[in-house]
C-alpha positions as CSV (number, residue, x, y, z in Angstrom):
1,M,81.3,16.2,178.2
2,P,78.5,14.2,179.7
3,I,78.2,10.5,179.1
4,Y,74.6,9.3,179.6
5,E,73.5,5.7,179.8
6,Y,70.4,4.4,178.2
7,R,68.3,1.2,178.0
8,C,66.2,0.4,174.9
9,R,62.6,-0.2,175.7
10,E,62.2,-2.4,172.6
11,C,65.2,-4.8,172.8
12,G,66.6,-4.1,176.3
13,H,70.0,-3.2,175.0
14,H,72.1,-1.1,177.5
15,F,74.4,1.6,175.9
16,S,76.2,4.8,176.6
17,H,76.2,8.0,174.5
18,L,78.7,10.9,174.7
19,F,77.6,14.4,174.2
20,R,79.8,17.5,173.6
21,S,77.9,19.5,176.3
22,I,74.8,19.3,178.5
23,Q,73.1,21.8,176.2
24,A,73.9,19.5,173.2
25,A,72.3,16.6,175.1
26,E,69.2,18.6,175.8
27,E,68.9,19.8,172.2
28,A,69.6,16.4,170.7
29,G,67.0,14.4,172.8
30,M,67.2,10.7,173.2
31,P,69.7,8.9,170.9
32,P,68.5,5.8,168.9
33,C,69.4,2.3,170.1
34,P,72.6,1.1,168.3
35,A,71.4,-2.5,168.4
36,C,67.9,-2.1,166.9
37,G,67.6,1.6,165.9
38,D,64.5,2.2,168.0
39,T,64.1,5.7,169.4
40,Q,62.1,4.6,172.5
41,V,65.0,4.6,175.0
42,K,65.1,5.4,178.7
43,R,67.9,7.3,180.3
44,L,69.3,5.5,183.4
45,I,70.7,6.8,186.6
46,S,74.4,5.9,186.6
47,P,76.4,5.2,189.8
48,A,79.1,7.8,190.5
49,A,82.7,6.7,190.1
50,L,84.5,6.8,193.4
51,H,88.2,6.7,194.1
52,L,88.8,5.4,197.6
53,G,92.3,6.6,198.3
54,R,94.3,5.4,201.2
55,S,96.0,7.6,203.7
56,S,99.6,7.0,204.4
57,A,99.2,7.9,208.0
58,P,98.5,5.1,210.4
59,P,95.0,5.1,212.1
60,E,94.7,6.6,215.5
61,E,94.0,4.2,218.4
62,G,90.4,3.1,218.3
63,E,89.9,4.7,214.8
64,A,88.3,2.5,212.2
65,T,90.5,1.6,209.3
66,S,89.5,1.9,205.6
67,E,89.0,-1.9,205.5
68,D,86.4,-1.6,208.3
69,T,84.4,1.3,206.7
70,K,85.0,0.7,203.0
71,Q,81.7,0.0,201.1
72,V,81.5,0.0,197.3
73,F,78.0,0.6,195.9
74,G,78.1,-0.6,192.3
75,R,75.7,-0.8,189.4
76,K,74.2,-4.2,190.6
77,E,73.5,-2.8,194.1
78,L,72.1,0.4,192.7
79,E,69.7,-1.4,190.3
80,E,68.5,-3.7,193.2
81,A,67.9,-0.6,195.4
82,L,65.9,1.1,192.6
83,K,63.8,-2.0,191.9
84,E,63.0,-2.2,195.6
85,R,61.7,1.4,195.5
86,G,59.7,0.8,192.3
87,Y,61.8,2.7,189.8
Protein backbone atom coordinates (compact mmCIF):
# COMPACT_ATOMS: atom_id res chain seq x y z
CA MET A 1 0.00 0.00 0.00
CA PRO A 2 1.80 3.13 -1.17
CA ILE A 3 1.56 6.39 0.73
CA TYR A 4 2.24 9.39 -1.47
CA GLU A 5 2.93 12.92 -0.26
CA TYR A 6 1.51 15.98 -1.99
CA ARG A 7 1.65 19.78 -1.79
CA CYS A 8 -1.29 21.89 -2.89
CA ARG A 9 -0.33 24.45 -5.53
CA GLU A 10 -3.16 26.75 -4.42
CA CYS A 11 -2.75 26.94 -0.62
CA GLY A 12 0.61 25.19 -0.07
CA HIS A 13 -0.85 22.55 2.27
CA HIS A 14 1.35 19.44 2.61
CA PHE A 15 -0.52 16.13 3.00
CA SER A 16 -0.24 12.35 2.57
CA HIS A 17 -2.63 9.98 0.81
CA LEU A 18 -2.80 6.18 1.20
CA PHE A 19 -3.75 4.07 -1.82
CA ARG A 20 -4.68 0.37 -1.79
CA SER A 21 -2.19 -0.39 -4.57
CA ILE A 22 0.08 1.30 -7.09
CA GLN A 23 -2.48 0.50 -9.78
CA ALA A 24 -5.21 2.19 -7.70
CA ALA A 25 -3.00 5.28 -7.36
CA GLU A 26 -2.45 5.41 -11.12
CA GLU A 27 -6.16 5.00 -11.84
CA ALA A 28 -7.32 7.54 -9.24
CA GLY A 29 -5.00 10.35 -10.27
CA MET A 30 -4.18 13.22 -7.93
CA PRO A 31 -6.29 13.50 -4.78
CA PRO A 32 -7.87 16.85 -3.87
CA CYS A 33 -6.29 18.99 -1.16
CA PRO A 34 -7.97 18.27 2.19
CA ALA A 35 -7.46 21.89 3.30
CA CYS A 36 -8.97 23.82 0.36
CA GLY A 37 -10.38 21.10 -1.96
CA ASP A 38 -8.32 22.23 -4.96
CA THR A 39 -7.27 19.48 -7.38
CA GLN A 40 -4.05 21.19 -8.49
CA VAL A 41 -1.61 19.26 -6.30
CA LYS A 42 1.97 18.16 -6.89
CA ARG A 43 3.31 14.78 -5.82
CA LEU A 44 6.50 15.15 -3.79
CA ILE A 45 9.61 13.01 -3.61
CA SER A 46 9.65 11.55 -0.12
CA PRO A 47 12.80 10.59 1.76
CA ALA A 48 13.18 6.90 2.46
CA ALA A 49 12.83 5.69 6.03
CA LEU A 50 16.08 4.21 7.24
CA HIS A 51 16.76 2.07 10.26
CA LEU A 52 20.35 2.45 11.33
CA GLY A 53 20.90 -0.65 13.41
CA ARG A 54 23.88 -1.11 15.60
CA SER A 55 26.09 -4.15 15.49
CA SER A 56 26.74 -5.89 18.79
CA ALA A 57 30.29 -6.76 17.74
CA PRO A 58 32.99 -4.24 18.69
CA PRO A 59 34.68 -2.42 15.79
CA GLU A 60 37.95 -3.78 14.50
CA GLU A 61 41.07 -1.74 15.12
CA GLY A 62 41.14 1.26 12.80
CA GLU A 63 37.55 0.64 11.66
CA ALA A 64 35.17 3.59 11.77
CA THR A 65 32.37 3.35 14.32
CA SER A 66 28.75 4.02 13.46
CA GLU A 67 29.03 7.39 15.24
CA ASP A 68 31.84 8.36 12.83
CA THR A 69 29.96 7.41 9.66
CA LYS A 70 26.30 7.94 10.65
CA GLN A 71 24.55 10.57 8.54
CA VAL A 72 20.81 11.08 8.49
CA PHE A 73 19.38 12.74 5.40
CA GLY A 74 15.94 14.02 6.42
CA ARG A 75 13.15 15.95 4.74
CA LYS A 76 14.73 19.36 5.39
CA GLU A 77 18.06 18.34 3.81
CA LEU A 78 16.28 16.69 0.88
CA GLU A 79 14.17 19.80 0.20
CA GLU A 80 17.30 22.01 0.35
CA ALA A 81 19.16 19.72 -2.07
CA LEU A 82 16.20 19.71 -4.50
CA LYS A 83 15.93 23.54 -4.36
CA GLU A 84 19.66 23.83 -5.13
CA ARG A 85 19.13 21.68 -8.21
CA GLY A 86 16.08 23.67 -9.35
CA TYR A 87 13.32 21.15 -8.60
